[in-house]
C-alpha positions as CSV (number, residue, x, y, z in Angstrom):
1,X,5.3,2.1,2.5
2,X,7.4,-0.6,4.2
3,X,6.2,-4.2,3.6
4,X,5.0,-5.9,6.7
5,X,6.7,-9.1,7.9
6,X,3.5,-10.9,7.2
7,X,3.3,-9.7,3.6
8,X,7.0,-10.6,3.0
9,X,6.5,-14.1,4.3
10,X,3.4,-14.6,2.3
11,X,5.2,-13.5,-0.9
12,X,7.9,-16.1,-0.2
13,X,5.1,-18.7,0.2
14,X,3.6,-17.7,-3.1
15,X,6.9,-17.9,-4.9
16,X,8.0,-21.1,-3.3
17,X,4.8,-23.1,-2.7
18,X,1.6,-22.1,-4.2
19,X,2.2,-23.4,-7.6
20,X,3.5,-26.7,-6.2
21,X,0.6,-27.5,-3.8
22,X,-0.5,-31.1,-4.1
23,X,-4.2,-30.8,-4.7
24,X,-6.5,-33.8,-4.5
25,X,-9.6,-33.0,-6.4
26,X,-12.1,-35.8,-6.8
27,X,-14.4,-35.5,-9.7
28,X,-17.4,-36.8,-7.8
29,X,-16.6,-36.3,-4.1
30,X,-20.0,-37.6,-3.0
31,X,-19.2,-41.1,-4.4
32,X,-16.0,-41.4,-2.3
33,X,-15.1,-41.7,1.4
34,X,-12.6,-38.9,1.1
35,X,-13.4,-35.3,0.3
36,X,-11.2,-33.0,-1.9
37,X,-8.7,-31.0,0.0
38,X,-5.3,-29.3,0.2
39,X,-2.4,-31.3,1.5
40,X,-0.7,-29.6,4.5
41,X,3.0,-30.0,5.0
42,X,5.0,-29.5,8.2
43,X,5.6,-25.8,7.6
44,X,1.9,-25.2,7.2
45,X,1.1,-27.1,10.5
46,X,3.9,-25.2,12.3
47,X,2.3,-21.9,11.2
48,X,-1.2,-23.2,12.0
49,X,-2.4,-22.8,8.5
50,X,-5.5,-24.8,7.5
51,X,-6.7,-26.4,4.4
52,X,-9.2,-23.7,4.0
53,X,-6.5,-21.0,4.1
54,X,-4.4,-22.8,1.4
55,X,-7.5,-23.3,-0.8
56,X,-8.4,-19.7,-0.4
57,X,-4.9,-18.5,-1.3
58,X,-4.9,-20.7,-4.4
59,X,-8.5,-19.9,-5.4
60,X,-9.6,-23.5,-5.4
61,X,-13.4,-23.0,-5.2
62,X,-14.3,-26.7,-5.4
63,X,-12.1,-27.4,-2.4
64,X,-13.5,-24.4,-0.5
65,X,-17.1,-25.5,-1.3
66,X,-16.4,-29.0,0.0
67,X,-14.8,-27.7,3.2
68,X,-17.7,-25.3,3.8
69,X,-20.1,-28.2,3.7
70,X,-18.2,-29.7,6.6
71,X,-18.8,-26.4,8.6
72,X,-15.2,-25.6,9.1
73,X,-14.4,-22.5,11.1
74,X,-14.1,-19.5,8.8
75,X,-12.4,-17.3,11.4
76,X,-9.6,-19.7,12.4
77,X,-6.3,-17.7,12.4
78,X,-2.7,-18.8,11.8
79,X,0.3,-17.6,13.7
80,X,0.2,-14.2,11.9
81,X,-3.5,-13.7,12.6
82,X,-4.5,-14.4,9.0
83,X,-7.9,-16.0,8.3
84,X,-8.9,-17.7,5.1
85,X,-10.6,-14.6,3.6
86,X,-7.4,-12.6,4.3
87,X,-5.4,-15.2,2.3
88,X,-7.9,-15.0,-0.5
89,X,-7.7,-11.2,-0.5
90,X,-3.9,-11.0,-0.4
91,X,-3.4,-13.3,-3.3
92,X,-6.1,-11.7,-5.5
93,X,-8.5,-14.6,-5.4
94,X,-11.7,-12.5,-5.7
95,X,-14.1,-15.4,-6.4
96,X,-12.8,-17.4,-3.5
97,X,-13.0,-14.3,-1.3
98,X,-16.6,-13.6,-2.4
99,X,-17.5,-17.2,-1.7
100,X,-16.2,-17.0,1.8
101,X,-17.9,-13.6,2.5
102,X,-21.2,-15.1,1.2
103,X,-20.8,-17.8,3.8
104,X,-20.3,-15.4,6.6
105,X,-16.5,-14.6,6.7
106,X,-15.7,-11.5,8.6
107,X,-15.0,-8.7,6.1
108,X,-13.3,-6.6,8.8
109,X,-11.0,-9.3,10.1
110,X,-7.4,-8.2,10.8
111,X,-4.1,-9.9,11.0
112,X,-1.6,-9.2,13.8
113,X,-0.2,-6.3,11.6
114,X,-3.6,-4.7,11.7
115,X,-4.1,-5.1,8.0
116,X,-7.7,-6.0,7.1
117,X,-9.4,-7.7,4.2
118,X,-9.7,-4.5,2.3
119,X,-6.0,-3.7,2.9
120,X,-4.9,-7.0,1.4
121,X,-7.5,-6.9,-1.5
122,X,-6.4,-3.4,-2.4
123,X,-2.8,-4.5,-2.5
124,X,-3.3,-8.0,-4.0
125,X,-0.4,-9.4,-6.0
126,X,-1.7,-9.4,-9.6
127,X,0.0,-11.0,-12.6
128,X,2.1,-7.9,-13.2
129,X,3.9,-8.0,-9.9
130,X,6.7,-10.4,-8.6
131,X,5.0,-13.2,-6.7
132,X,1.7,-12.4,-8.4
133,X,-0.5,-15.0,-10.1
134,X,-1.1,-15.4,-13.7
135,X,-4.7,-14.5,-14.5
136,X,-5.1,-12.3,-11.5
137,X,-6.0,-9.0,-13.1
138,X,-7.0,-5.6,-11.8
139,X,-10.6,-5.6,-12.8
140,X,-11.1,-8.8,-10.8
141,X,-9.4,-7.3,-7.9
142,X,-11.6,-4.2,-8.1
143,X,-14.7,-6.3,-8.3
144,X,-13.5,-8.1,-5.1
145,X,-13.0,-4.8,-3.4
146,X,-16.5,-3.7,-4.5
147,X,-18.0,-6.9,-3.0
148,X,-16.2,-6.3,0.3
149,X,-17.5,-2.7,0.5
150,X,-21.0,-3.9,-0.3
151,X,-20.7,-6.4,2.6
152,X,-19.7,-3.7,5.1
153,X,-15.9,-3.6,5.0
154,X,-14.6,-0.4,6.5
155,X,-12.7,1.7,3.9
156,X,-11.2,3.8,6.6
157,X,-9.6,1.0,8.5
158,X,-5.9,1.6,9.5
159,X,-3.2,-0.9,10.2
160,X,-0.5,-0.6,12.9
161,X,1.4,2.0,10.9
162,X,-1.9,3.8,10.1
163,X,-2.0,2.8,6.4
164,X,-5.4,2.7,4.8
165,X,-6.7,0.5,2.0
166,X,-6.6,3.5,-0.3
167,X,-2.9,4.0,0.4
168,X,-2.3,0.3,-0.3
169,X,-4.1,0.6,-3.7
170,X,-2.1,3.7,-4.6
171,X,1.1,2.0,-3.7
172,X,0.3,-0.9,-6.0
173,X,-1.0,1.4,-8.8
174,X,-4.4,-0.3,-8.8
175,X,-6.3,2.6,-10.4
176,X,-9.6,0.7,-10.7
177,X,-9.4,-0.2,-7.0
178,X,-8.6,3.4,-6.1
179,X,-11.8,4.5,-7.9
180,X,-13.9,1.8,-6.1
181,X,-12.5,3.0,-2.8
182,X,-13.1,6.7,-3.5
183,X,-16.7,6.3,-4.6
184,X,-19.1,7.5,-1.9
185,X,-16.2,8.2,0.6
186,X,-15.5,11.5,2.3
187,X,-12.7,14.1,1.8
188,X,-11.4,13.1,5.2
189,X,-10.8,9.6,3.9
190,X,-8.8,10.9,0.9
191,X,-6.7,13.1,3.1
192,X,-6.0,10.6,5.8
193,X,-2.3,10.3,6.7
194,X,-0.2,7.4,8.0
195,X,2.1,7.6,11.1
196,X,4.9,9.3,9.0
197,X,2.6,12.0,7.6
198,X,2.1,10.4,4.1
199,X,-1.3,10.7,2.4
200,X,-2.6,8.6,-0.5
201,X,-1.2,11.3,-2.9
202,X,2.3,10.6,-1.5
203,X,1.9,6.9,-1.9
204,X,0.8,7.2,-5.6
205,X,3.7,9.5,-6.4
206,X,6.5,7.9,-4.4
207,X,6.0,4.3,-5.4
208,X,5.2,4.7,-9.1
209,X,6.7,6.2,-12.3
210,X,5.2,9.5,-13.6
211,X,3.0,7.9,-16.3
212,X,1.5,5.5,-13.7
213,X,1.2,8.0,-10.8
214,X,-0.6,10.8,-12.7
215,X,-3.9,9.0,-13.5
216,X,-4.1,7.9,-9.8
217,X,-3.3,11.4,-8.6
218,X,-6.0,12.8,-11.0
219,X,-8.6,10.5,-9.4
220,X,-7.5,11.5,-5.9
221,X,-7.7,15.2,-6.8
222,X,-11.1,14.8,-8.3
223,X,-12.2,13.2,-5.0
224,X,-11.0,16.2,-3.0
225,X,-7.4,15.5,-2.2
226,X,-5.5,18.6,-1.1
227,X,-2.8,19.5,-3.6
228,X,-1.1,21.8,-1.1
229,X,-1.0,19.1,1.6
230,X,2.3,19.0,3.6
231,X,3.7,16.2,5.7
232,X,2.9,17.2,9.3
233,X,5.1,14.7,11.0
234,X,7.9,12.2,10.4
235,X,11.3,12.8,8.7
236,X,9.8,14.9,5.9
237,X,7.8,17.3,8.2
238,X,7.0,20.5,6.2
239,X,7.6,18.9,2.8
240,X,4.8,19.7,0.3
241,X,3.6,17.4,-2.5
242,X,5.1,19.7,-5.1
243,X,8.4,19.8,-3.3
244,X,8.5,16.0,-3.1
245,X,7.6,15.7,-6.8
246,X,10.4,18.1,-7.7
247,X,12.9,16.4,-5.5
248,X,12.1,13.0,-7.0
249,X,12.2,14.4,-10.5
250,X,8.5,13.5,-11.1
251,X,8.0,16.2,-13.7
252,X,4.5,15.1,-14.8
253,X,3.4,14.8,-11.2
254,X,4.7,18.3,-10.4
255,X,3.0,19.8,-13.5
256,X,-0.3,18.1,-12.5
257,X,-0.1,19.5,-9.0
258,X,0.5,23.0,-10.4
259,X,-2.3,22.8,-12.9
260,X,-4.6,21.7,-10.0
261,X,-3.7,24.8,-8.0
262,X,-0.7,23.7,-5.9
263,X,1.8,26.4,-4.8
264,X,5.2,26.1,-6.4
265,X,7.7,24.8,-3.9
266,X,11.0,24.0,-5.4
267,X,13.3,26.0,-3.1
268,X,13.3,23.8,0.0
269,X,17.1,23.5,0.3
270,X,18.9,26.9,0.6
271,X,22.0,28.3,2.2
272,X,21.6,31.3,4.5
273,X,22.2,33.7,1.6
274,X,19.4,32.1,-0.4
275,X,21.4,30.3,-3.1
276,X,19.6,27.2,-4.4
277,X,21.0,23.7,-3.9
278,X,18.0,21.8,-5.2
279,X,19.2,20.9,-8.7
280,X,22.6,19.8,-7.4
281,X,21.2,17.7,-4.5
282,X,18.4,16.1,-6.5
283,X,21.0,14.7,-9.0
284,X,22.4,12.4,-6.4
285,X,20.2,9.5,-5.4
286,X,22.7,8.5,-2.8
287,X,21.9,11.7,-0.9
288,X,18.2,11.0,-0.6
289,X,18.5,9.3,2.7
290,X,20.9,12.0,4.0
291,X,18.4,14.7,3.0
292,X,15.6,13.0,4.9
293,X,17.7,12.3,8.0
294,X,18.9,15.9,8.1
295,X,15.6,17.6,7.2
296,X,15.1,18.8,10.8
297,X,18.2,21.1,10.2
298,X,17.5,22.2,6.7
299,X,17.0,25.9,6.1
300,X,13.6,25.9,4.3
301,X,12.1,29.3,3.5
302,X,8.3,29.3,2.8
303,X,6.2,32.0,1.1
304,X,5.2,33.4,4.6
305,X,8.8,34.0,5.4
306,X,9.1,31.5,8.3
307,X,11.6,28.7,8.4
308,X,9.5,25.5,8.5
309,X,11.6,23.8,11.2
310,X,12.3,26.9,13.4
311,X,16.0,26.2,13.7
312,X,18.8,28.8,14.0
313,X,20.3,29.9,10.8
314,X,23.7,28.8,11.9
315,X,22.5,25.2,12.4
316,X,20.7,25.2,9.0
317,X,23.8,26.5,7.3
318,X,26.0,23.8,8.9
319,X,23.6,21.1,7.8
320,X,23.5,22.4,4.2
321,X,27.3,22.7,4.1
322,X,27.5,19.1,5.3
323,X,25.3,18.0,2.4
324,X,27.4,20.0,-0.1
325,X,30.5,18.2,1.0
326,X,28.8,14.9,0.5
327,X,27.8,15.9,-3.0
328,X,31.4,16.9,-3.8
329,X,32.6,13.6,-2.3
């Protein structure tokens, strides 16, 4: 999954600013003429960020509480369409997020990228990720997701590239969040696909190492994920999960799929005479992009005898020979 411009900018903010915010916290704010708050700089003002947004991103509950007493607008948006609760969700500030939700923040608010509160909470930057926050751990993130679901957040919401919160959680390897999202949700939710034809199983497998992906995939399979699912659009149209696992050398993932009933599919790349090229091509990471770009012309024989892409054999052979030459080069 490609990071949205919004998320990339916010990660930069986290790395550069959040730990250096100048916070004015008065021990007894009712005895002073000034309330506690977050100090906005020129960049914040230019992006229309508010004190509440910054307090939410940093998890400063005392500041949030003081601002809420002044009846600030919870749904004010910055230039990217982010509200305070979206900031709290993105940076894994579960307690701040729950406080805002308790006071009426919209749990289905979306930014300009279409990412909602559940999307951001499911993909929150915990302490184990670059740009994440020390002390932000997965159980807390999962608890925040649970609170959002209880407050009516839509688990099936899609952003502008049709990613779901479940896909976001699988991408970030948040197993506990995946389990929260899977509970009481339908098979259709587990099998939903993004605009490129990727389902949650693809996200878990593509973005994580074997040892991390397997427990997530087990949870998805237990919830009804189709182990024989194939990409039905995009550059990898016709590719099965087992084929993708084999291509990416995800041995444990491939074995799990087979044990769960997946059909073996490790012969996606063939010449017209049927000789296998899989092992040779898979060894070259540099060829991965070429494989995807040329997939519409690859000769791929399936168990039913049909070529998945319905191209002439001569075209398929030419495409494969081109890939062979790149391997040799």
